[in-house]
N, C-alpha and C positions, 0 to 999 in steps of 0.2 A: 654401377649407377645406383642400384637399389641400396647398396651399402651406405652411400653418401646420404641418400634420403632418410634412411633409418637413423643414421648418426645425427643428422640435422633435426629430425623429429624428436629424438631422445634429448638433444641439447635444448630444444625449445621447451619440452616438457619439464626438464630439470630446472631451467631458469624460471619457468612459470611457478613451479613448486617453491623455489627459493624466494621469489617475490611474495607469494602468498604467505609463506612462513614468516617473512620479515614484517608483512602487514599485520599478521596475527600477533606477533611479538609487540609491535608498536601499539596495537589496540590494547594489549594487556597492560603495557606501561601507561597508556592514557587512562585506563580504568583505575589502575593502582594509584597513580599520582593524583588524579582527580579526587578519589576517595580519601586519600591521605590529606590533601589540602582541606577538604571539607571537615575532616576530623580535627585538624589543627585549628580551624576557625571556631569549631565548637569548644575546643580546649581553651582558647583565649576567653570565650564567653564564660565558661565554668571556672576559669582560673586553674585548670588542670595542668600543672607544671610537669607531671610525669610524661604526658604526651609530647610536650615541647622538648623535654630532655631526650626522648626517644628519637624524634624526627629531625632535630636540629643538630648539625655537626658541631663538634667542639669549637671549631674555628669559624663558625657562622658569622657573617657580617651583614647587618641590615642597615640600609640607608633610608631614613624616614622622610616623610613628606617635607619636613623642614630642613633637610640636608644633613642632619646629624647622623652619626653612625653609632651602632651598638652591636653587642654580641649576644650569644646564647645566654650567658650568665646574667646579662642585663635584662633580657626578656623575662627570665625566670624570676629575678628579684623584683621587677616592676609588678608582676602579677602577685607575688607573695606579699609585698608590702602595700599593695593597693594603689600604687601610683597609676597603673594602667587598669582600667575597668571597662568591660564591654557589657552592655545590656543585651545587645543582639549583633549578629553579623550574618548577612545573607549573601554568600558567594555565588557567582554565576558566570556564564560565558567563558568556560575553561577552554584553553587551547594548550596542547602538549606537543612539543617538538623534541624528538629524541635524536641524539647524536652519540651512538654507542652507549657508553656507561654514563652519559651526561644527558640531562633533559632540561628544557626551559619550559616553565609553566607560566602562562599569563591568565589572568582572570579579573573580574570586577567584583566588588562587594559593596553592599549598602550597610553601613555600620552605625551603631548608636553607642557612644561611649565617651570616656573622659581620660585625660592624661594629666596627672597632677592637678586635678580639679578643673581643668580647662576642657570645654566641650570639643570633641574631635569627631562628632557625628558627621556623616556625609557619605558620598559615593567615591570609591577609590579604584584605581587600576593597580594591579600588583604584577610583579615579575619575580619569579623565584627560580633559582638554578639548583637543580638536584644532581647528585652524583651517586652512582651505585658502587658501593665498596663492600667487599665481603658478602655479596648477595643482598645487601640492605641499602635502600634508597634513603639519603639524608639531604636536607636542604643546606647548601653551603653559602648562599647569598640571596638576598631579597631586597626589593625596593618597592615602596608605595608612593603613589602619586594621586593627589586629589583630582577629581574630575570637575572641571570648571563648568559652570552653567553656560549653555550655548550663547554665544555672543549674538546680539541682534545686528543684522546687516542694515546699513543706512539706507 
């Protein structure tokens, strides 16, 4: 009987350790991807295409607030040629959900900027899908949605 109790206690201890290790790993991923998303926001403001090149997968696909799609090369070109300009971007409210070597990051930003001379300033919600490949996290897909002003109830 004592053997069964000892085995049960060992199993409980091992599973508690595994859960704690998984939570620590998840916490590390949350910190890493939150920091990387913040760096990417700063890179867009500075026009730093090297950061975008590092963090965006070659096959990256972005769906913009207007429904158009673009890729990594498009983002880099828009920053280089001045079509996309940000004066500021303040990201917040990060949530990271990890699924093995894939993670989904959602957050909000308040941005001031323009696209091809048109004002795109406002508050946005973002969803980015990250994949860890070869020990490195890269964003493979993203989507931005403008936050509409709260509607008044009748």
